[in-house]
N, C-alpha and C positions, 0 to 999 in steps of 0.2 A: 328481417334488419332495414334499416331507415337508410334510405340513400348516404346521410351525412355519415353515418356510422361507416358504412361499406367502403366511403370514399376516403376516410381520415386513417382508416384499415388499409386500404390498397397505399396509399402513401406512407403509412409507416414502414411498410415492406420495401419499399423502393429506398427509404432511407437509410433502410438498416445496411446497404449496400453500398459503402462510399466510390466504388467504381461507377454505381449506375445514376449518382447524383446528377450530374450533368446532364443526364437522357431522361429526367422525370419528364412525364407529360404535364402540360400546361393546366395551372391549376387552377380549377372551379373555383368562382364565387358562390358562396352559400347566403350572404346577407350584404345587405350595403346598408350604414348609418352615413347618412347625407352624402359628401361626395366621395365617402371612404369606401372602395370594396372590402369586406372579409372573403379572402380567400381560403381554401382548404391549408395552402402552404401558412398561412398567418396563424390559422387556429391551431395548426399541428406545433407551430412556434411556441405558442401560448401555452400548451399541454405541457409541451417539454419545458418551456423555462418555470413552472410552477409543479414541476416533479410528478406530470400525471402518466401514467404509464399503463399499458391494457385498458382507455378508457371503455364502458360500457355507455350504452344510447343514452341513459340518464346523464351521466357525468359530460358526455360529450354535449346536452342541452343546455347544462349547468355551466359549461366552460364556455358557449357561444355564448349564454344569456351576460355573463361577465365579461364578456370582449366587448359585447356590445354595449355596456352600460362605461367602460372604460375609453372607449374609442368616442361615445356621445360625449362625454366628459371633456375629452380632449377637445372635441369641438369647440364646446364652449370656449375652453382657453384661449385656442385659434383666434375665436371670432372676439374675442377682448384682447389678440395680440399680446397675451402672455407670454414671456420669456422663459427659455430655459434656463435654470441657474448654471455658473460655472460649474460646479462641484457635477450636476447633470451631464453635461458635456464631456466633461473630464470621462465620467461613466462609461457613455456610448463611446466613446474612442477608444478606452479601454476593453472594450466589450471587444469592438471591430479587431482591433491588434491581437486578444487572447484566440479569436476564432482564426485571424489567418493565422496565428504560430500554429496553433492545430494544427490545420491546412498543411503547414510546412512540416510538421511532424509526420502527418501520416503519408506525405510523397516521400519523403525520405525512407520510411519502412517500405514504401510500394518499390522503391528504386534500388533499396540491399535487403531483399527478401534474408529471410535466416535459412540456412541451410542446412540438410541432414548433416553435413559434417560439422557444423558449428553446432548443433545439437547433442552429437554423440561427444564433442570435445568438450562443453561444458559440462555434460553429466558426468564424464569422466572425473573431469577438473573436482567438481563438488564432492565425488566418491572419495578423491583423495584428500581433499579438506576433511570430509567424516571420519576418515577412520576406518578400519574393519572391527573395531572392540567398542563395544556398550559398558560403562562403569556405573555399577550402584553405588552411589556415593554417599556421605554424611560429614559434616562440617560444620563448626561452628569459628566464629570469627569474632575478633577484637580491633577497636578503633588503636588501640595502644600497641606496638610491636613487641614491644619489651613484657607487657601482661600477658599476649600470646607466646611468648618463647618460658616465659618460667611456667607456665599452665603446661604447656607442651614437656619442660623437664621433669614435670611430676607424673607423664604419664608412661608406664614400663610395659604395660598392656594392653589387648583390644578391649576387656572390659574398664580397665582405668578410664577409657576413652569414652565409654558407653553412660559412664558415672559422670563424666565431665559434660558430658552431651545433656544428659538427663537434665542435671544441675541449670545447667545453660539455659535450658526451654522453660525450667521453671521461673529463672529470673529475667528472663526476657521475653514474656508470653505474645507481646505485639509482635516481637519480629517474622518477618515472611522468609522463605526460603531455606531456613538450618534445621540444621539436623539430618533428617534423611531425607535426601531430594530426588532419589528415585534413580531410573536408568536414564544416564547420558552419554550423547556421543562425544567426542573431542570438540567436535566443530562446534557445539551448542558451550563451551566453557570459556573462561578468559584464557587468554596465551597461557599465564602462568600455570594453570592447573594442566594443559595441554600435555608441555614440558616433561611435567612429572610423574604424570600417569602414563604416559607411554613406554614408560622402562620400570613400572613398578608392580608388584604383584598384589591379588587379590588378600583380604581379609588381615589387611596391613595397615596401620598408621603411618602415614607419611613421617619421616625423620625431618625433613624441613618445613618451618614454616612457607606458606605459598601467600606474596603479596598482592592484593589487586588494588584496585580505586576506592572499593567498600572498606579495606581494613587488611588484617592479618590471619590467614586462616589454618586451622587444625582441621586436618583431613584424614578421613578413615575409608578407605578403599574395601565395602565389603564383599563385592564379585564383580567376575569382569566375562564377559560372556560375548562371543562373533556377533558381530554385526552385520544382519541380510538387508545389503540396500534394496530400496523401491525397483521394479522394473521399469526401463525407461518409458515405457507406453503410459504408464501411472502417472511419471510426473512431466510427461511431454509439454503439455499447456505450461506447467510451471517453467519449465527449461526454455520456452521459448519467450515468456512475459520475462524474464530474468534477460535475456540477451538483448531482446528492443529497449529494456530501461537502459543498456549498457552502449547501445549503440545512439538512445535520442540523448542518452549524456555527450556522448561523442560528437553529434550532430550540435548542441546547445553552445558547446563551447567552440567547435567551429564556426558555426554563424556568429558567434560574437567577434573570434580570432578576425573574421573577415568585414564586420560592422566597423564603420568610423567614431569608434567610442570615445567622448572626452566627457568626463566627469570635471563639472565645475569645483572649484574650491574656493 
């Protein structure tokens, strides 16, 4: 393994730990281009900016060559006293702001770590929202509510519904998520569905039309079964991510409230 590859790998391992970023060893130079020194830090930033992860020796050499070429051309611009455009300067300013904002977010999460109590409470809350049942659902819907009502009035049995569904699918071949939509939990459905399903029986065509943003639905519940929630340890990482997102949303609102924001009219 080359010295360059070993140094970049070592640096990447340090960079993965945000708590150690301030304790990195002094970055070693790997090349000079005129007065510009290309360090391991600089090369690693170049790799990250170009989406290169787990670079092998060949990729590192290619990256270093590309960076040297860009620095050399930048030197030409410097010697000619070519100025950066307003757009370029604003882009650099935004990237600085973006990096500082990310630092603030990470610092906020470190200052307010997710506790086991919060994880358990969020897990239980999600379980209540999901419910303890799953429903095997069929439905068709119409943009015109009056049309849906008239169609429902003609249904006197489950067989009538199945014939309607078959006809609907034949007449609307390009429509997705119509007919048999499989097993779903209440949390996966619009609010209108949840209220009706929670008090309904299986092998039943709902008497009332369910209205959503998509239209007026005629619904058939084929079957109902108990829902077994996933174990906490299985979804723990996802729960933590959800809690962090909520905390960061609160932090963003707090930061804005504390800032002196004035929008020019």
